[in-house]
N, C-alpha and C positions, 0 to 999 in steps of 0.2 A: 261327824263320824268319829267314832272312838277307835283307839288302836285294835280293838277286837273285831271291828267290822270291816268287811272287804267291800269294795265298791261293786255295784250291781253290774254284771255283764251287759253291755250295750243293748242287747236284744230284749232284756228285761226292764231297762231303764226307761220309764215314760218320757223323760225329757228328751230322748232321741227320737221321738215320733212326732208327727206321723211320718211314715215311711211310704213313699209313693213312687209309682212308675206311670209314664204316659207315653203311648205310641200314637203320635199325631196322625201318622198315615192311615192307621186303621180306626182312629178315634177310640182307643182302649185306654181306660183310666183304673188304676189300681191303688187301694189304699189299705194300710194297716195303722190303726190309730187307737189311742187310750180315751179319746174324746168322744162324746156322743155322736152318733151319725146323723147327718143332714140330708134327708131325702131329696131336697130341692137342689142341693149341690149336684148329686149323682143324676137326676134328670136333666139338668142344665149341661152336664158334661156330655151327655150322649145325644143331646138335642141336634137334629139336622133337617135342613130344609128338604131333604129328600126323603124323610121319614113320615109315614102315614101312621105309624103306631109307636107309641112309647109306654113300656111297662116298667113297673117298680115292685120289687118283693122286699119286704122287711121281715126278717126273722126276729122275734121278740122273746124275752124272757117271760115265761108263764109261772104262775104261783104254785103249781103242783106238778109232780112227777111220780107216776106209779102210786098215787095215793099219799104221797109224802109232801108236806108243805116245804116248798123252796123258798129260801131267803134271797138268794141271788146266784148268779153264775159268775164264774171267773175264766177267762181264756187267756192262754199263752201260746207262743209260736216261736219258731225260728225264721226271721223275716226273709232271709235270702232264699230259703226253700219254698216258703208259702208264696212269695211273689212270683217265683219262677213257675210254680204250678198254677196259680192264677192266670199268668200270662199265656200258658199253653191252652188252658181251658177257654179264655176269651178269644184267643186266635182261631181255635177250632170252631167255636160257635160263629165267628165273623164269617169264616169261609163257607161252613155248612149252611148257614141261613141268609147270607149275604146282608149282614147287619150294618147299620149305618153308625153304631156306637154301642159300647158296652163299659159298664163301670161295675167293678166289684169292690166293695168297702167291707172290711171286718174290724170289729172293735175288740180291743184287748184289754185285759184287767177286769175289774169288777163291772158287770152289767146288771143293774137293778131290775126288778120286776117290772114288766111293761115297756122296757127300753130295748132298742134295737142292737142285736149283735152282728147282723149281716145285712147289707143293702145290695140289691142287684138291680141295675137299671140297664135296659136294653132299648135301642131304637131300630126300627125295620121299616121297609116299605110298606108291609102289610101286617095286620094284627095277628094272623096265624103263626108267621115266623117269630114275631115278638114274643108271644105267649110260649110256644115251644122252645125257643132259645132260652128265655128267662128260666124256665123249669129245668132244662137240661144243664145250664150253667150252675144253678143251685145244687143240683144232685151230684154233678161232678166235683164241686167245692166240697161238698159234704163227704164225698167218697175219697177224694184224693188230696186235699189240702192239708198241709202239716200244722194243723190248729187242733189244740186239746182243750177240753172243757172241764172245769171242776163244778159240779152241782153242790151248792152249800145249802142244807136243810135247816129248817127252823129248830129242829131238835138237836142241833149241834152236829150231826153227822154230815159226811161229805163224800163224794165219789168222784174220781177222774174218769173221763171218758174221751174216746176218739169220736169225732163227728160220724165216722163210718160205722160206728157200732149200731146205728138205728136207721131204719128205712124211712121213706116219706111219710109213712103213717105213724111212726114211732115205735114201730115193733122191732125187736132185736134182730140184727141180721145174723143169719146162720153162717158161721164160718165152715168152710169145707177143709178137709185134710191138710196137714202140712207136711 
């Protein structure tokens, strides 16, 4: 580091990751990481002998957005807020759906095309609860978690977006008056 350079704040320094939280009583696992996501880890974390259903969702970087070629995505967050939000989302889902386990993992930094930026694993007694809970957790994370995405395009342009800017079909969310 030269005299002109300041050290990165800890929340932007990849060497301070992964940041994790684990609630053993509710079998909740939360992860923020700069490393590639490992689906097998999240399924193993949520596994339970009482679960008859295990679901996994991976949100991946696609190569186009609104007709523009995407080169990569980049994510940033303030970990204490994001982990607090993830915890509230997971706890709500466990209570509502009587889940046996929940894992929410989000990747930070650069996420290349075809790689996962979010992984959600859920275990439940039955498949209906697992499917519903997984989707509800994903939508709540997109709507509420303090994670921001920069879309970087092949043409050199880029745009910052909050996850809450788009709905489940990728359509812009209409903001109501302020």
